[in-house]
KOLNU-617616 format. One record per residue (C-alpha): residue number from 0; residue in three letters; x, y, z. Coordinates in Angstrom, 1 decimal, decimal comma, always signed. Layout:
N
<node seq="NUM" type="ALA" u="X" v="Y" w="Z"/>
...
END
This chain:
146
<node seq="0" type="MET" u="+0,0" v="+0,0" w="+0,0"/>
<node seq="1" type="LEU" u="+1,3" v="+3,4" w="-0,9"/>
<node seq="2" type="ILE" u="+1,6" v="+5,5" w="+2,3"/>
<node seq="3" type="THR" u="+0,6" v="+9,1" w="+1,8"/>
<node seq="4" type="ARG" u="+0,4" v="+11,9" w="+4,2"/>
<node seq="5" type="HIS" u="-3,3" v="+11,1" w="+4,7"/>
<node seq="6" type="HIS" u="-2,7" v="+7,5" w="+5,7"/>
<node seq="7" type="ARG" u="+0,4" v="+7,9" w="+7,8"/>
<node seq="8" type="ARG" u="+0,0" v="+8,4" w="+11,5"/>
<node seq="9" type="ARG" u="+2,5" v="+10,9" w="+12,8"/>
<node seq="10" type="PRO" u="+4,2" v="+9,8" w="+15,9"/>
<node seq="11" type="PRO" u="+3,8" v="+12,2" w="+18,8"/>
<node seq="12" type="THR" u="+6,9" v="+14,0" w="+20,1"/>
<node seq="13" type="GLN" u="+6,3" v="+12,5" w="+23,6"/>
<node seq="14" type="PRO" u="+4,4" v="+9,4" w="+24,3"/>
<node seq="15" type="SER" u="+1,1" v="+10,0" w="+25,9"/>
<node seq="16" type="THR" u="+0,6" v="+8,9" w="+29,5"/>
<node seq="17" type="ARG" u="-3,1" v="+8,3" w="+28,9"/>
<node seq="18" type="ASP" u="-2,6" v="+5,8" w="+26,1"/>
<node seq="19" type="SER" u="-0,9" v="+2,8" w="+27,7"/>
<node seq="20" type="LYS" u="-1,0" v="+0,7" w="+24,5"/>
<node seq="21" type="ALA" u="+1,0" v="+3,2" w="+22,4"/>
<node seq="22" type="ASP" u="+4,8" v="+2,7" w="+22,3"/>
<node seq="23" type="ALA" u="+7,4" v="+5,5" w="+22,1"/>
<node seq="24" type="ARG" u="+6,7" v="+6,0" w="+18,4"/>
<node seq="25" type="GLY" u="+3,0" v="+6,4" w="+18,9"/>
<node seq="26" type="TYR" u="+1,9" v="+3,1" w="+17,3"/>
<node seq="27" type="CYS" u="-0,7" v="+1,1" w="+19,1"/>
<node seq="28" type="ALA" u="+0,0" v="-2,6" w="+19,9"/>
<node seq="29" type="ARG" u="-2,6" v="-5,2" w="+18,9"/>
<node seq="30" type="ARG" u="-4,9" v="-6,1" w="+21,8"/>
<node seq="31" type="PRO" u="-4,4" v="-9,7" w="+23,0"/>
<node seq="32" type="LEU" u="-7,4" v="-12,0" w="+22,8"/>
<node seq="33" type="SER" u="-9,2" v="-12,0" w="+26,1"/>
<node seq="34" type="ALA" u="-10,9" v="-15,0" w="+27,6"/>
<node seq="35" type="ARG" u="-14,2" v="-13,2" w="+27,5"/>
<node seq="36" type="ARG" u="-13,9" v="-12,5" w="+23,7"/>
<node seq="37" type="VAL" u="-13,0" v="-16,1" w="+23,0"/>
<node seq="38" type="ARG" u="-15,9" v="-17,4" w="+25,1"/>
<node seq="39" type="ARG" u="-18,3" v="-15,0" w="+23,4"/>
<node seq="40" type="ALA" u="-17,2" v="-16,2" w="+19,9"/>
<node seq="41" type="ALA" u="-17,4" v="-19,9" w="+20,9"/>
<node seq="42" type="THR" u="-20,9" v="-19,4" w="+22,3"/>
<node seq="43" type="GLY" u="-22,0" v="-17,7" w="+19,1"/>
<node seq="44" type="CYS" u="-20,6" v="-20,6" w="+17,0"/>
<node seq="45" type="VAL" u="-22,3" v="-23,2" w="+19,2"/>
<node seq="46" type="LEU" u="-25,7" v="-21,4" w="+18,9"/>
<node seq="47" type="VAL" u="-25,5" v="-21,3" w="+15,1"/>
<node seq="48" type="VAL" u="-24,6" v="-25,0" w="+15,0"/>
<node seq="49" type="VAL" u="-27,5" v="-25,9" w="+17,4"/>
<node seq="50" type="ARG" u="-30,0" v="-24,0" w="+15,2"/>
<node seq="51" type="LEU" u="-28,8" v="-25,7" w="+12,0"/>
<node seq="52" type="VAL" u="-28,9" v="-29,2" w="+13,5"/>
<node seq="53" type="ALA" u="-32,3" v="-28,6" w="+15,1"/>
<node seq="54" type="ALA" u="-33,8" v="-27,5" w="+11,8"/>
<node seq="55" type="GLY" u="-33,4" v="-31,0" w="+10,4"/>
<node seq="56" type="PRO" u="-34,3" v="-32,1" w="+6,9"/>
<node seq="57" type="ALA" u="-37,1" v="-30,4" w="+5,1"/>
<node seq="58" type="TRP" u="-40,1" v="-32,7" w="+4,6"/>
<node seq="59" type="ALA" u="-41,1" v="-32,4" w="+0,9"/>
<node seq="60" type="ASP" u="-42,0" v="-34,7" w="-2,0"/>
<node seq="61" type="SER" u="-39,1" v="-35,8" w="-4,2"/>
<node seq="62" type="VAL" u="-38,7" v="-34,0" w="-7,4"/>
<node seq="63" type="THR" u="-37,7" v="-35,7" w="-10,7"/>
<node seq="64" type="VAL" u="-36,6" v="-34,0" w="-13,9"/>
<node seq="65" type="THR" u="-35,8" v="-35,7" w="-17,2"/>
<node seq="66" type="PRO" u="-34,4" v="-33,1" w="-19,6"/>
<node seq="67" type="THR" u="-35,4" v="-33,6" w="-23,1"/>
<node seq="68" type="ALA" u="-35,9" v="-31,5" w="-26,3"/>
<node seq="69" type="ASN" u="-38,6" v="-33,7" w="-27,7"/>
<node seq="70" type="GLY" u="-41,7" v="-31,7" w="-28,7"/>
<node seq="71" type="LEU" u="-39,9" v="-28,3" w="-28,8"/>
<node seq="72" type="THR" u="-40,8" v="-26,5" w="-32,0"/>
<node seq="73" type="PHE" u="-37,8" v="-24,1" w="-31,6"/>
<node seq="74" type="GLY" u="-35,3" v="-26,7" w="-30,3"/>
<node seq="75" type="THR" u="-33,1" v="-26,5" w="-33,4"/>
<node seq="76" type="LYS" u="-33,0" v="-22,7" w="-33,1"/>
<node seq="77" type="ILE" u="-31,8" v="-23,0" w="-29,5"/>
<node seq="78" type="GLN" u="-29,2" v="-25,6" w="-30,6"/>
<node seq="79" type="ASN" u="-28,0" v="-23,2" w="-33,3"/>
<node seq="80" type="LEU" u="-27,8" v="-20,4" w="-30,8"/>
<node seq="81" type="LEU" u="-25,7" v="-22,5" w="-28,5"/>
<node seq="82" type="ASN" u="-23,4" v="-23,6" w="-31,3"/>
<node seq="83" type="TRP" u="-22,9" v="-20,0" w="-32,4"/>
<node seq="84" type="THR" u="-22,2" v="-18,9" w="-28,8"/>
<node seq="85" type="ALA" u="-19,6" v="-21,7" w="-28,4"/>
<node seq="86" type="GLN" u="-18,0" v="-20,7" w="-31,7"/>
<node seq="87" type="GLY" u="-17,8" v="-17,1" w="-30,6"/>
<node seq="88" type="ALA" u="-16,3" v="-18,1" w="-27,3"/>
<node seq="89" type="LEU" u="-13,6" v="-20,2" w="-29,1"/>
<node seq="90" type="TRP" u="-12,8" v="-17,3" w="-31,4"/>
<node seq="91" type="ALA" u="-12,5" v="-15,0" w="-28,3"/>
<node seq="92" type="SER" u="-10,2" v="-17,5" w="-26,7"/>
<node seq="93" type="LEU" u="-8,0" v="-17,7" w="-29,8"/>
<node seq="94" type="ALA" u="-7,8" v="-14,0" w="-30,0"/>
<node seq="95" type="SER" u="-6,8" v="-13,8" w="-26,3"/>
<node seq="96" type="ILE" u="-4,1" v="-16,4" w="-26,8"/>
<node seq="97" type="LEU" u="-2,7" v="-14,7" w="-29,9"/>
<node seq="98" type="ILE" u="-2,8" v="-11,1" w="-28,5"/>
<node seq="99" type="GLY" u="-1,5" v="-12,2" w="-25,2"/>
<node seq="100" type="ALA" u="+1,4" v="-14,0" w="-26,8"/>
<node seq="101" type="SER" u="+2,4" v="-11,0" w="-28,8"/>
<node seq="102" type="VAL" u="+2,0" v="-8,7" w="-25,7"/>
<node seq="103" type="TRP" u="+4,0" v="-11,2" w="-23,7"/>
<node seq="104" type="GLY" u="+6,8" v="-11,5" w="-26,2"/>
<node seq="105" type="LEU" u="+7,1" v="-7,8" w="-27,0"/>
<node seq="106" type="SER" u="+6,9" v="-6,6" w="-23,4"/>
<node seq="107" type="LYS" u="+9,5" v="-9,1" w="-22,3"/>
<node seq="108" type="HIS" u="+11,8" v="-8,1" w="-25,2"/>
<node seq="109" type="PHE" u="+11,5" v="-4,4" w="-24,3"/>
<node seq="110" type="GLY" u="+11,8" v="-5,0" w="-20,5"/>
<node seq="111" type="ASN" u="+8,3" v="-4,1" w="-19,5"/>
<node seq="112" type="TYR" u="+7,7" v="-6,9" w="-17,0"/>
<node seq="113" type="GLY" u="+4,3" v="-5,7" w="-16,0"/>
<node seq="114" type="GLY" u="+3,1" v="-5,9" w="-19,6"/>
<node seq="115" type="ALA" u="+4,7" v="-9,3" w="-19,9"/>
<node seq="116" type="ASN" u="+2,8" v="-10,5" w="-16,9"/>
<node seq="117" type="LYS" u="-0,5" v="-9,2" w="-18,4"/>
<node seq="118" type="GLY" u="+0,3" v="-11,0" w="-21,7"/>
<node seq="119" type="LEU" u="+0,9" v="-14,2" w="-19,8"/>
<node seq="120" type="GLN" u="-2,4" v="-13,8" w="-18,0"/>
<node seq="121" type="LEU" u="-4,1" v="-13,3" w="-21,4"/>
<node seq="122" type="VAL" u="-2,5" v="-16,5" w="-22,8"/>
<node seq="123" type="ILE" u="-3,5" v="-18,6" w="-19,8"/>
<node seq="124" type="GLY" u="-7,0" v="-17,1" w="-19,7"/>
<node seq="125" type="GLY" u="-7,5" v="-17,9" w="-23,4"/>
<node seq="126" type="ALA" u="-6,3" v="-21,4" w="-23,0"/>
<node seq="127" type="VAL" u="-8,5" v="-22,0" w="-19,9"/>
<node seq="128" type="GLY" u="-11,5" v="-20,4" w="-21,7"/>
<node seq="129" type="ALA" u="-11,0" v="-22,7" w="-24,7"/>
<node seq="130" type="LEU" u="-10,8" v="-25,7" w="-22,4"/>
<node seq="131" type="VAL" u="-14,0" v="-24,8" w="-20,6"/>
<node seq="132" type="VAL" u="-15,9" v="-24,3" w="-23,9"/>
<node seq="133" type="ALA" u="-14,6" v="-27,6" w="-25,3"/>
<node seq="134" type="THR" u="-15,5" v="-29,6" w="-22,2"/>
<node seq="135" type="ALA" u="-18,8" v="-27,9" w="-21,2"/>
<node seq="136" type="PRO" u="-21,1" v="-30,2" w="-23,2"/>
<node seq="137" type="ALA" u="-19,3" v="-33,3" w="-21,8"/>
<node seq="138" type="ILE" u="-19,6" v="-32,0" w="-18,3"/>
<node seq="139" type="VAL" u="-23,3" v="-31,3" w="-18,7"/>
<node seq="140" type="ASN" u="-24,0" v="-34,6" w="-20,3"/>
<node seq="141" type="SER" u="-22,0" v="-36,5" w="-17,6"/>
<node seq="142" type="MET" u="-24,3" v="-35,0" w="-15,0"/>
<node seq="143" type="PHE" u="-27,4" v="-36,6" w="-16,5"/>
<node seq="144" type="GLY" u="-25,8" v="-39,8" w="-17,7"/>
<node seq="145" type="SER" u="-26,3" v="-39,2" w="-21,4"/>
END
């Protein structure tokens, strides 16, 4: 953090006799944990756990869902929209990889290590994005056993 004149605490010329926690430079020491504060925190945690355990399971009928596209008149349009979205995401991932690689290489060559780090982030982000787009249908299908 950049310390400016607004953030910096000026040490007093003489330590105050009223403030027993301040040292000679005027900085306050951290308060030690008292037994009372520890007991209060433990009591709060116990009360939360007791309420959660006492609530028990909710009594409701079981819900079953079987996802299917049968009978949808606009199912092919939704599939085309999903295909186009995936293609756009792959193009964006490729652009991120290519632009990031060029920024990474040029910044490293000219000694701009902050820019090189940003280029590396773009390359990794584009690769992860492409991986997510490529595996998303398999992840969704594996959840429903298709």
